[in-house]
N, C-alpha and C positions, 0 to 999 in steps of 0.2 A: 350910648355905645358902651359895651363891656370890653374889657381887655381880653383878647384871644389867647387861649392857653395852647402854646405850641406843642405841648406833650400829647395833645389830642389828635394829631395827624402824623402819619408816617413820613419818613424822609423821602423826598422826591428828587428826581434828576433835574438837571438844568435843561430847560426847554429852549431850543434854538430855532430861529426863523430868519427870513430875509424880506426886507421891504423893497419892493420893486415899484415901477410906475403904476400909480393908481391902486396899490394894495390896500386892503383893509385887514388889520391884524387884530384878532380877538385873543386875549390872554385867558386861559382856562386854568383856574387855581387848583382844580382837581388833578391836573397833570404835572404841576410843579409850583415852586415858590420863587424860583429865580428864572427870569426870561432874558435871553440875549437876542437882540434884533440887529442884524446887519443892515445898515441903512444905505441903500444904493440910490434911492429916489424918494420923493415926497410920498407920504402915505397917511392913512387914517388909523389911529389907535382906537378901536372900538371899546365900549365899556367892558371891563372884565366880566367873566362869568364864574359861577360856582365858588364865590367867596363867602365866608362866614363873617358875622358881625365882629369887628375888631381885628380881623385877619389882615396881614400885611404881605405884599409881594414886592419883589425887587425887579426892576426892569433896567437892563443895561443896553444902551444904544451905542453900537460900534459905528461911528460915522465914517463911511467908506468913500463918500462923494460929498463935495462941498455944497453948502447953501441949500439944504433940503428942508422941507416943511413938514411938521407933524400936526395933523388935525385931530384933537382929542374928541372922544365920545362925549355925549351931552351930560353924562353923570360924573365925568372926571372934573374935579374942582381944584383949581390951582394952576399956576403957570408952568407950561412945558415948552420951552423954546430950545430947539437943538443947536448945538455948537455949529457954527458955519464953516469951520475948517475941517478938511478931511484928515484922516488918521488920528482922530481923537475919540474919546469915549465919554458919554454922559451916563449918569446913573440916577435913578429915582426910586423911591418906594411909594406904593399906593396902599392906603389903609381904607377898608370898607366900613362905612357907617350905615348900618342897616336901618336905624331909626329914620334917617333922612334919605336913605337909598342913594348915597353918593360915594365916590371914591376920592379920597383926599390925597393930593400930591404932597409928599413929605421927603425930607432929606435929599435935596437936589445937589448933585455934584456934577460939574461940567468941565469939559476940555482936558480930560485926563489923557496924557500922551500914550499911545499904544506902545 
């Protein structure tokens, strides 16, 4: 895996979405590098798309309803367990390893008060 050079891509906006009952959310790295997901219910976080080798994206989960479950895509490697208390924020980064075709969970921060 090579280190991604951030100077090779333009600045992108923050991408916002909401997780409702049975939602599947796919993060598209060509649309942004920071994603905010408002968590109203349990959902599936699909494998991201359009990431380059070594590229990193940040995912912010705004926990709006308590005790919701995130089911990660098959290529997301590492633990993602959402905070069980409402009105909290969790934050992770995902790094793409093209050689192994996996997304590595990194820098997990949990239970940040809104």
